[in-house]
Backbone as CSV, one residue per row, in Angstrom:
resi,resn,N_x,N_y,N_z,CA_x,CA_y,CA_z,C_x,C_y,C_z
1,MET,22.020,-19.040,-25.318,21.782,-20.469,-25.219,20.365,-20.740,-25.731
2,ASP,20.227,-21.747,-26.585,18.896,-22.043,-27.124,18.060,-22.840,-26.115
3,ARG,16.792,-22.941,-26.415,15.818,-23.583,-25.518,16.209,-25.024,-25.168
4,THR,16.614,-25.784,-26.162,16.984,-27.181,-25.929,18.166,-27.280,-24.970
5,ALA,19.135,-26.431,-25.154,20.306,-26.435,-24.273,19.919,-26.041,-22.852
6,ILE,19.020,-25.078,-22.723,18.560,-24.660,-21.393,17.843,-25.818,-20.710
7,ILE,16.987,-26.506,-21.451,16.255,-27.647,-20.876,17.233,-28.710,-20.407
8,GLU,18.213,-29.035,-21.227,19.198,-30.050,-20.830,19.996,-29.608,-19.610
9,LYS,20.362,-28.342,-19.563,21.090,-27.803,-18.413,20.241,-27.900,-17.139
10,LEU,18.972,-27.496,-17.255,18.082,-27.562,-16.095,17.831,-29.008,-15.672
11,ARG,17.697,-29.911,-16.639,17.483,-31.338,-16.304,18.672,-31.888,-15.512
12,SER,19.865,-31.453,-15.860,21.039,-31.999,-15.172,21.311,-31.302,-13.840
13,ASP,20.879,-30.043,-13.699,21.213,-29.269,-12.497,20.083,-29.137,-11.481
14,ASN,18.853,-29.405,-11.903,17.709,-29.120,-11.036,16.796,-30.342,-10.959
15,ILE,16.779,-30.969,-9.799,15.991,-32.198,-9.622,14.494,-31.957,-9.849
16,GLU,13.990,-30.840,-9.376,12.564,-30.536,-9.533,12.214,-30.356,-11.011
17,PHE,13.046,-29.639,-11.752,12.793,-29.472,-13.188,12.838,-30.824,-13.886
18,LYS,13.810,-31.654,-13.542,13.926,-32.984,-14.155,12.668,-33.801,-13.890
19,ARG,12.177,-33.759,-12.663,10.966,-34.508,-12.314,9.780,-34.021,-13.148
20,ILE,9.614,-32.719,-13.243,8.514,-32.136,-14.007,8.647,-32.493,-15.491
21,HIS,9.848,-32.353,-16.019,10.082,-32.647,-17.435,9.815,-34.123,-17.744
22,ASP,10.294,-35.007,-16.885,10.078,-36.443,-17.085,8.588,-36.786,-17.077
23,LYS,7.853,-36.191,-16.148,6.411,-36.451,-16.076,5.719,-35.899,-17.319
24,HIS,6.131,-34.724,-17.771,5.579,-34.124,-18.997,5.802,-35.065,-20.184
25,GLN,6.996,-35.623,-20.290,7.310,-36.552,-21.374,6.480,-37.831,-21.251
26,SER,6.262,-38.279,-20.033,5.433,-39.462,-19.802,4.003,-39.225,-20.295
27,TYR,3.462,-38.050,-19.974,2.128,-37.701,-20.461,2.099,-37.652,-21.989
28,GLU,3.157,-37.122,-22.593,3.242,-37.034,-24.054,3.168,-38.430,-24.676
29,ARG,3.926,-39.368,-24.123,3.911,-40.738,-24.645,2.533,-41.374,-24.481
30,GLU,1.900,-41.117,-23.343,0.570,-41.681,-23.108,-0.442,-41.115,-24.105
31,LEU,-0.359,-39.819,-24.372,-1.269,-39.208,-25.348,-1.032,-39.744,-26.753
32,GLU,0.212,-40.013,-27.109,0.510,-40.584,-28.417,-0.209,-41.915,-28.597
33,GLY,-0.291,-42.687,-27.524,-1.015,-43.955,-27.580,-2.489,-43.753,-27.899
34,PHE,-3.077,-42.695,-27.376,-4.478,-42.398,-27.680,-4.636,-41.914,-29.117
35,HIS,-3.673,-41.134,-29.611,-3.765,-40.575,-30.958,-3.679,-41.656,-32.028
36,ASN,-3.046,-42.770,-31.713,-2.887,-43.848,-32.684,-4.128,-44.730,-32.797
37,ARG,-5.120,-44.467,-31.997,-6.346,-45.272,-32.015,-7.451,-44.523,-32.738
38,LEU,-8.283,-45.257,-33.449,-9.365,-44.630,-34.197,-10.500,-44.165,-33.291
39,HIS,-10.824,-44.976,-32.296,-11.949,-44.648,-31.416,-11.534,-44.793,-29.961
40,LEU,-12.019,-43.867,-29.162,-11.774,-43.918,-27.724,-13.101,-44.078,-27.004
41,SER,-13.077,-44.827,-25.925,-14.269,-44.922,-25.099,-14.458,-43.585,-24.376
42,THR,-15.603,-43.402,-23.787,-15.869,-42.180,-23.032,-14.853,-42.008,-21.914
43,GLU,-14.555,-43.093,-21.221,-13.576,-43.032,-20.133,-12.194,-42.648,-20.656
44,GLU,-11.826,-43.191,-21.812,-10.528,-42.862,-22.393,-10.468,-41.396,-22.829
45,GLU,-11.556,-40.889,-23.369,-11.611,-39.481,-23.761,-11.451,-38.574,-22.547
46,ILE,-12.122,-38.926,-21.457,-12.009,-38.148,-20.219,-10.572,-38.215,-19.698
47,HIS,-10.010,-39.415,-19.721,-8.628,-39.588,-19.252,-7.663,-38.773,-20.124
48,ALA,-7.856,-38.801,-21.427,-6.993,-38.042,-22.341,-7.088,-36.544,-22.047
49,LYS,-8.280,-36.050,-21.765,-8.451,-34.632,-21.440,-7.740,-34.279,-20.142
50,GLU,-7.798,-35.165,-19.163,-7.091,-34.940,-17.898,-5.583,-34.906,-18.116
51,ILE,-5.099,-35.826,-18.939,-3.668,-35.854,-19.245,-3.258,-34.543,-19.911
52,LYS,-4.039,-34.089,-20.876,-3.723,-32.825,-21.566,-3.676,-31.667,-20.590
53,LYS,-4.639,-31.637,-19.678,-4.678,-30.561,-18.672,-3.447,-30.621,-17.772
54,ASN,-3.111,-31.809,-17.300,-1.942,-31.964,-16.425,-0.647,-31.658,-17.164
55,LYS,-0.574,-32.083,-18.418,0.607,-31.823,-19.231,0.803,-30.317,-19.423
56,LEU,-0.270,-29.606,-19.652,-0.204,-28.156,-19.829,0.254,-27.466,-18.538
57,MET,-0.248,-27.933,-17.404,0.194,-27.359,-16.121,1.691,-27.567,-15.926
58,LEU,2.183,-28.756,-16.289,3.613,-29.023,-16.155,4.418,-28.158,-17.123
59,LYS,3.891,-27.960,-18.325,4.583,-27.105,-19.293,4.703,-25.683,-18.744
60,ASP,3.631,-25.195,-18.132,3.676,-23.864,-17.531,4.746,-23.786,-16.442
61,LYS,4.844,-24.825,-15.635,5.866,-24.850,-14.581,7.268,-24.859,-15.178
62,MET,7.453,-25.643,-16.248,8.760,-25.677,-16.891,9.113,-24.314,-17.475
63,GLU,8.138,-23.630,-18.021,8.373,-22.309,-18.602,8.846,-21.316,-17.546
64,VAL,8.355,-21.454,-16.323,8.812,-20.584,-15.235,10.302,-20.828,-14.978
65,PHE,10.700,-22.089,-14.920,12.115,-22.426,-14.718,12.964,-21.871,-15.862
66,ILE,12.502,-22.064,-17.093,13.261,-21.622,-18.263,13.391,-20.103,-18.270
67,SER,12.290,-19.423,-18.005,12.305,-17.963,-17.971,13.258,-17.446,-16.899
68,LYS,13.198,-18.056,-15.730,14.081,-17.649,-14.632,15.542,-17.894,-15.008
69,TYR,15.823,-19.025,-15.650,17.187,-19.320,-16.071,17.689,-18.253,-17.039
70,ARG,16.844,-17.898,-18.011,17.240,-16.886,-18.987,17.487,-15.530,-18.310
71,THR,16.657,-15.193,-17.347,16.797,-13.914,-16.643,18.075,-13.898,-15.802
72,ASP,18.355,-15.005,-15.133,19.502,-15.077,-14.228,20.832,-15.247,-14.951
73,SER,20.795,-15.715,-16.169,22.050,-15.989,-16.911,22.518,-14.807,-17.711
């Protein structure tokens, strides 16, 4: 099973994974808004860095779920 299929399976079967994935996607959309701007204020730059850090933590959590799914399947 490929990665995309595993993610979809986990999203439909695991509420915690779905919550993490949805939040990760929310952070992605928020960062896209920053990338479309030429200049960011200092506060926006700090906020963008926090989002990136939080997004990375969520990605790590999702990877644990994906790895476990692959091992168990």
